[in-house]
N, C-alpha and C positions, 0 to 999 in steps of 0.2 A: 624146566621150561625154556624153549629156544627165544632167540633175541626177536622173531617178529611177533611172537605172540606175547611175551612180556610188554613189548612197545606197544600192541594194540590193547591190551589190558590198562596200561596206564594213560592211551588215549581215551579210552571209554572214560575212565574214572576222570580226568580231566575234563572231559566235556560234560560229565554229568555234573561236576561241581561247578562248573561255570554256567550252565543253565540253571541249577540251583540259584546262584548269586545274581544271576539276571532277573530271575523270577521276582527275589527278595528286592531287588532295587527298582523295578517297576512301580510297584506300588508305594506311595507315601501315606503314612498313618495321618487320618486326619486330627484337628487340634482336639477335639473332643476324646478321641479313643488314646491320646497320649494322657492327657488327663485322667482319663479312666484307669488307665495302666499307672499312673503315679499312686492315686487312691488304692486302687488293687493291691501293688506291690508292698505298702504301708501296712494293710489289712493282714497281708499274708506272712510279713515278718513280724507280726505281734506289736507294732508301734502303735496301731488303733485296734484297742481289746474289743470283745464283745459286750455290746451296749452301748460303748462311746458315743458320742455325738460330733460329726463335721461341723465346723464353722459356719455359720450363718452364710446364706447365698452372696450376699452383699461383700462380706469379708475375703470369702474363697475367690469371687471374681479380681478384686483388688490384689489380691496375693498372687494369684497366677497369672493376673493380666489378660483375662479373656472375658468374653460376652456373656450375657446371660443364656442367650440360645445354646452358644457351645457348654456351659454348664449344665444344663437340663438335659442335653443329649448325653453328656459324661454320666449323669447319674440315670439315665435309662438304660444305658450299658451295665453299669452296676445293680441295679434293680432287677435286672435280666439274668445277673447272673447270682441273686440272692445272697450279695455282700453288702447291700445296704438296703433300708426301707424309709421312704419317702412319706411324709404326711402332709396332705397337700394343704396350705394354710397355716402350718402349726409354726410358730416362733422360733422354734429349735430347729438344728440343722439335722441331717439325715443321720440315721441310726443305723450302726456298724452292726454287722454280724459274720462272724467266723464262719468259714467254708463249714460245710457240714454234708457228709456222705447222704442223708435225706435231702438233700435239695438235687442229688443227682441221682437217686437210686430209682425214683418212679420212672424218669425220663429212660433210665439205662433198660428198664423193664419193657418198654414201648420198643426199644432198637431190639433188643430180643426177639420180642412178639413178632415185629415188621421183619426179620431175618428167617422166619419161620422155624423159631426154636422149639423144640419139643419138648413135654415135662422130662422125660427120661434124659435128657441133655442137661437140664439143671439138675437132676439128683446124680448123674455120674460126675460133674462136677464138685459137688460135696465130696465124693468118694475118693476124689483125687488130693482134696485139701484135709480132711478130718483125721483120716487116722495118723497121719505125719505129726497134727497137731497133739494127740493124746499121748503120742510118744514124747513129744518135747516137753508136753507137761509133767511128765512122768518123772523126767530126766533132769528140769530145773524146778519143779516143785515149788512156783511163786508163794509169798507166804499167805495169801488170804482165797487163793485158787480153791482149795478144796473146800472151806467154809462157803463160799458166792455158790460152788456149784450145789453142795448140799442143802444151800437155802432154797435154790431154785428148783431141786429137785422133791422138795417139801412142798412149795408152793403148787407146783403141778400135781401132786396128789392131792392137796386139797380140793383142785378143780375137781379131780375125778370124784372124789368123796361128795362134792355138791353137785354131781352131775350137770357142770357147767363144760361142757365139752368144746363151744367153739372158743372160751376161753382158752381150753387144753390145749387144742391146736395152734393157737396163736403163740402159747407158752414154748410149745414143742420148738418152733422156730427161734424163740429166743434163746432157749436153751443150747442150739445149736451155734449162734452167733456168741452167746457167752463163753463157750468152749473155745472161741477160735479169738476172741479178744482175750482171754487169759493166756492164751499161747504166746502172746505179744508180738506176733508178726503184723505188723500195720499193713502191709500190702494184701496178704489173706485176709484180714480183718477186712480189710475195704472191699474185695470182691465178695465176701460171704454177707457182708451187709446188702450189697446189691441185691444178690441171690435171694436173700430173705425174705423180701416184698413179693417176689414171684412165688416162694414156695408156700408162704403164710396164705395168700390169695388162693392158691391151689387147694391147699389142704382144706381151708374154711369151706370154700364151693364146692368142694368134693364131697365134706361132710354132709351138705345140703340136697346135692345129688344121688349120694347112695345111702339113704339110711338104711340102718343095719340094728337088729336086736342092741336094746342098753346094755345087756349084761356082755354081749361081745362087744361091745364098745368099750366097755369097763375091763374086761379082760385083756384087752388088747394095749388099754391104755396102762393098765400097771403091768403090764411085760415089759413095754417102754421103761417106767420107771425103774424098775429093776434092773435093767440092762445100765441105766445110769448110774443106779448106785454101786455096781460093781466096777466100773469105768473110773467112778470117784476113789472108789478102794484100793484100785490098782495104782492110780496117780499118788494116792496119798503112801503106799509102800514104794513108790519109786520102782515100779517094774516096767519100765519102758515097752520092752517086747510085747509084754502081755497085752498091755494097755492099746498097744497099738493093732495087735491082731483081734483082741476082742471088739475094738471100735471097729475096724472095718467090717468082720462078719455082721455086726450090729446095723451099719449103713448099709449093707447089701442086702439084710432081710428086711429091714425097713423099707427101703426102694421096692424090693420085690413085692412086697404086702401094699404098697400105693398103687403100684403097675401093672400088677397082676390082674388087675379089673380091665386093661385095654388102654387105661389114660396114658401110657406111657408115650403113646404116639400125638397123644392131643396137643394140639400148638399151644405156645402159651399165650393166655389172653386176659389182661390185667382190665379189661372191659366187660367183660360176661358179668 
């Protein structure tokens, strides 16, 4: 890189940094936002636990040196983030809640829908995540992973035997979520939990839209459970390559069975 190009690049970087700092300096946060940030930080750091109560309003106002309207505005911010719940007229303070995936997953589904995301796109994302997790589980073999997966497969079998196919469809999404949970990667679990609501909603609504003979439904369901059981055995045996390949083929075939009906280009819709 010649001196002119290098100087130009450095100049752009410096200008970009200056612009960012200027934007940050322009807006001074309101007192209510500062108070909300203080309480939020304590919740996220674990200083305030699930189910704890904040001090009564009067005590917080005196401690923080703020007015009642300011405190209540900060409470509204935290309520919108689902970090506290306030019971009007209660003698106790606001109740604390730890951040949960469920608090954002449905909203994330709305974002996907607004972006024109298709069902095929969602299923492709699962293909990018789950075979890696299958290998990871077989290679690390967490202590309770096999037992929990077997229990979940048995639960799914009981739904099929009882002809509870809506419960079975919901259970399928839960099996995939559990698989990723046991893999131990928090980021992938978060992404999977966000997608679970969408997949679960689609599979249940698809069952009502496309009725199939009961015997066909039973046969397809039991095929899926047998595939689950094979994966569990591969994980238990520590056979990482085979677990990854088996689960990749399972997800491909499963996706194909759902999307061959033409629903692949169907847009995500959590409101139908």
